[in-house]
Structures are given as C-alpha cells and as structure tokens.
C-alpha positions in Angstrom: 110.8 72.5 112.4 111.4 68.8 112.7 110.9 66.1 110.0 107.7 64.6 111.4 106.2 68.0 112.1 106.7 69.0 108.5 105.3 65.6 107.3 102.1 66.2 109.2 101.6 69.6 107.5 102.2 68.3 104.0 99.2 68.2 101.6 98.7 64.6 100.7 97.1 65.5 97.3 100.4 67.0 96.2 103.4 65.0 95.0 105.5 64.7 98.1 108.9 62.9 98.4 111.1 62.0 101.4 114.7 61.4 100.7 117.4 60.0 103.1 121.2 59.7 102.3 122.3 56.1 103.0 126.1 56.4 102.9 129.2 58.5 103.1 129.9 61.7 104.8 126.2 62.8 104.5 124.8 59.6 106.0 121.3 60.2 107.5 120.6 63.6 106.0 117.0 64.0 105.1 115.0 66.2 102.7 111.4 66.7 101.8 110.2 67.8 98.3 106.7 68.9 97.3 105.9 69.1 93.6 109.6 68.9 92.7 110.6 71.7 95.1 112.6 71.2 98.2 110.5 72.2 101.2 112.6 71.0 104.1 116.2 69.8 104.7 117.9 68.5 107.8 121.3 70.1 107.1 121.3 73.5 105.5 124.8 73.1 103.9 124.7 69.3 103.4 124.1 66.8 100.5 120.7 68.2 99.5 122.0 71.8 99.4 124.6 70.6 96.9 122.2 68.7 94.7 118.9 70.5 95.1 119.0 71.9 91.5 119.7 68.5 90.0 116.9 66.9 92.0 114.3 69.6 91.3 115.0 69.3 87.6 114.0 65.6 87.4 111.2 65.1 84.8 107.7 64.2 86.0 107.7 60.6 84.7 111.1 60.0 86.2 110.1 61.6 89.5 107.4 59.1 90.2 109.9 56.2 89.5 112.2 57.5 92.2 111.2 54.7 94.6 113.6 52.9 96.9 117.4 53.3 96.6 118.6 55.5 93.8 122.0 57.0 93.0 122.4 60.8 93.1 125.9 61.8 92.1 127.1 58.4 93.0 125.6 58.4 96.5 122.9 56.0 97.6 119.7 57.8 98.6 116.5 56.2 99.7 113.4 57.9 98.1 109.9 57.4 99.2 106.9 58.9 97.4 104.4 60.0 100.0 100.9 59.6 98.8 97.4 59.6 100.2 96.3 57.3 102.9 97.4 53.7 102.1 94.6 51.3 101.6 94.6 47.5 101.9 92.0 45.5 100.0 92.0 42.1 101.5 90.4 39.5 99.3 89.1 36.8 101.7 87.7 37.1 105.2 88.8 33.8 106.7 91.2 33.1 109.6 94.3 34.3 107.7 92.7 37.7 107.0 92.1 38.6 110.7 95.8 39.3 111.6 96.3 41.0 108.2 93.4 43.3 109.1 94.9 44.0 112.5 98.3 44.7 111.1 96.9 47.0 108.5 95.0 48.9 111.2 98.2 49.2 113.3 100.1 50.9 110.5 97.2 53.3 109.8 95.8 51.8 106.6 92.2 52.0 105.5 91.0 48.4 105.4 88.5 47.0 102.9 87.7 43.3 103.0 86.0 41.4 100.1 84.4 38.1 101.1 81.7 36.1 99.5 80.5 34.3 102.7 78.3 36.4 105.1 79.7 34.6 108.2 83.3 35.4 107.4 82.3 38.9 106.3 81.0 39.4 109.8 84.4 38.2 111.2 86.1 40.9 109.2 83.8 43.5 110.5 84.4 42.4 114.1 88.2 42.5 113.5 87.8 46.3 112.6 87.8 46.5 108.8 86.6 49.9 107.7 84.6 48.5 104.9 83.4 45.0 104.1 82.0 44.0 100.7 80.1 40.7 100.9 79.8 39.7 97.2 81.2 37.4 94.6 84.9 38.2 94.1 84.5 39.2 90.4 81.6 41.5 91.1 83.1 42.9 94.3 86.4 43.8 92.7 84.5 45.9 90.2 83.3 48.1 93.1 86.9 48.9 94.3 88.9 51.6 92.7 92.6 51.0 93.1 95.4 53.5 92.7 99.1 53.7 93.6 98.2 53.8 97.3 96.0 50.7 97.2 97.5 47.2 98.0 95.5 44.1 97.1 96.2 41.2 99.4 94.7 37.8 98.3 94.1 35.4 101.2 91.1 33.4 99.8 90.4 29.7 100.2 91.0 29.3 96.5 87.9 31.0 95.1 88.6 32.3 91.6 89.2 36.0 91.4 
C-alpha cells in the first residue's frame, strides 16, 4: 500500500506521526507511526527498520515535541504530527482576510472568521468561510475553542483583541 493510501485510512483521533529521512544513504525513506507503533514503512530493511525500537520507545511528552527536523542516531529526520482537521480562525473580515480565507480553503482547512462589522462578516461568508461569528472580538474569541490544530490569524483593522 502507498503512503497516501495509508494516510487516508489513519484514524485522526489517534496520535499519528509521519517521518521522512532528510539525508544520507536513506534519504527520502518514509514511515508512519500510530500511537507510537510503526504502521507503515517505505523500505522494509531501511532506516526505520534499524531504528523502530528506539522510535517506538520515545516517551509521550517527548513524542508530541517531535516536530520539524530532529536527529535520530545522528541522521536528520523530518517529523510531522498528523492531527485532526486543521482550523483557521481569522480575526478580521476585511479585504486582507478574503485571500487568507481562500488559501485556507485550498489547503483543506475549516475556516472560522470573527468580525465585528456585519457588512464585512457578509464578505467573509461570500468568500466561503465555513463559520462566521459577527461579534465583539473579546466576546467572539470566548466562543472559539482552540487546540493544537487551530491557527489564529489576526488581520484586523486595529481593533483590540
């Protein structure tokens, strides 16, 4: 089974990690881990075969911090924690927010816009935002639950958050 086929079948509520070797003789090899266990590898006898035990034994707290480029046995490996759907919360619905909304939609994010002016909230709706909260910024932010998969983007006209 191919990398992207396995990705599609992964349960997003589990702790999923994609790893890619960035240098040396194993350059480009990939592996997927779910809840600290290797679930897929691109090369059966490659880098991840040699280091699977070391990787699977990483503690929970350290596992979540494996983001970006890390060294595993002196080799650079790119690690990406795969979470639930990524969410953009765009604070501001003016002209700058419209391309941000469109870019977020293109990459598959759920888009929420927080805007205190009804006219601009309507612009955000027309641009395709999944959810628009037309409220004072302070009150509106209280209605939004963020997590590690939520990105707050501030493009307001200077209203205080």
